N, C-alpha and C positions, 0 to 999 in steps of 0.2 A: 374388207372382203371384196374380192373381184367378182365379176359376173360368173354365174354358175353355168356349167354346160347343161344343155338340154338333151335328154336321152333321145336317140334317134327314133325310138318307138313312138314318142309323143311330140316330136318337134313340130310337126305340122299342126296338130291339135292345139298345142301350146301357143304358137304364133297366131293361129286363127282366133282363139278365145281372147287373147290379150288385145288383138287389133279390133275385134268387134266391140268388146267392152269399152275400150278407149274411144272409139267412134261414137258410141251411144252417149257416154258421159260428156265428152267434149261438145257434142251437138246440143246437149241440154244445158250444161253448166259452164261451158267455156266462156272466155272473156267476151263481154258485150251481149250475152244471151239474156233473155227477158226474165228468167226465173230468179227468185230471191236467192241471195247467197252465191254470188259468182265465185268460181274457183280458178286457180292456175293448175291445170292438169297436164302431166307430161309422161312420156315413156322413154326408157333407155337412158335415164340420167342418173349419175352417181350422186349420192348425198354423203357429205363428209360430216360425221357426227363424232366428236371426240377422237378416239383412236380408230373408229370404225369407218370404213368406206363401204356403203351399201348400194345395191343397184336393184331396187324393186322393179317388177314388170311395169306397173303403173303407180303413180304417186300424185298427190295433190295437196295444195295449200289453199285455205280460204283466202280470198283476195284481200281481206282486211289485214292479214298477217304478212302478205308479200304482194304489194300492189303492182310491182314491176319485176320482170325477169332480170336477175342479176347478170351483168355483162362481164366478160373477160375472165371467167373461171371455168374449171373443168367440171364443177358440180356446185351444189348449193349446201351451205353450212347451217341451214335452218331446218329443224325437224319437221317433216310434213304432218298434216292433220290426218291423212289417210294414205294407206298403201294397199296395193293389191298384188298378190303373188299367184301366178298360175302355176300350180304344182307340177313338177316334172319328176321329182324323186320323193320317196316316202320320208326321208330324213329332213327334208326342207322345213317342215313345220317345227320340229324340235330345235332346229338350229336357229331359225329366224325369229320366232316369237319372243324368246328372251331378249334378243338384241333390240327388237322394236319396242318392247316394254321398257327396257332400260332407257331408251331415248324418248319415252313419253309419247309415242305415236298412238293417238287415241283410237283410231278406227283401222282395222285390218280386215280385208276380204281375202279369203283363200278360195280359189277357183280350181276345181279338178275336172278338166274336160273329159277324162276317161270314164269317170263314174258320174259325171254330169251333176256336180254339186257346187253351190256357192255357200260358203260359211261366212257369216257376218260376226265379227268379234269387236268388243269394246273393252278398252283398258279400264280396269277397276283396281285402283291401288297399283300394285306391281305385277298384276296378272291379267290375262284376257279372259273375258266371259263370252261364251257363245250366246248371242242374242237371237240368231235365226240360222236355220239350216234349210236352204232351198234346194230343190232337186227337180230333175226331169225337165219338162218343157213349160212349166208354169210361168206366168207373168207375175213379177214380184216388185215390191218396193223395199229398198234396203237403205238403212242409215249409213252414211250421212246424206245420201242422195235420194231421199224418199219422195221428192217431187217427180221423179222419173219412174214410169212403169216400164220395167225391164223384162222383155220376153227372153227367158233363159234359152229358148230354142235358137236364138241368134248366136249364142256362144258355142254351140256344139257341132258345127260344121255338118249339118244334116242336109 
């Protein structure tokens, strides 16, 4: 699956939310940070899983699973531990969640900057369960990054 087009109606909100969330997470969990459980967090990278080529907005691996960034390839062939999709189209959820579940991606966040929500999903068996639905401008903690107090207002371009 190639990169999905972002609707012009939400392109700026989409880019803003993804950028801000990435900055917050990398600032807390990126390589060499002091919190327990360092992560390799990236944006704009393809993951090559079986017959699928996916391009989540943000993705991350626990450092114990991928201690070093692979060199010399166009993507990574190891299923991430977490992905985040900033929703641009209503059909994204129905299309992406079955693919992520098939590949065993344990944590998925769905961010909708237009309605100002963060959905936190965890894979249970072959399906995702909603573990939290955050909205508005609350400050939240969300798995698998619960050490971070995330002010949602930072994602909404206000």
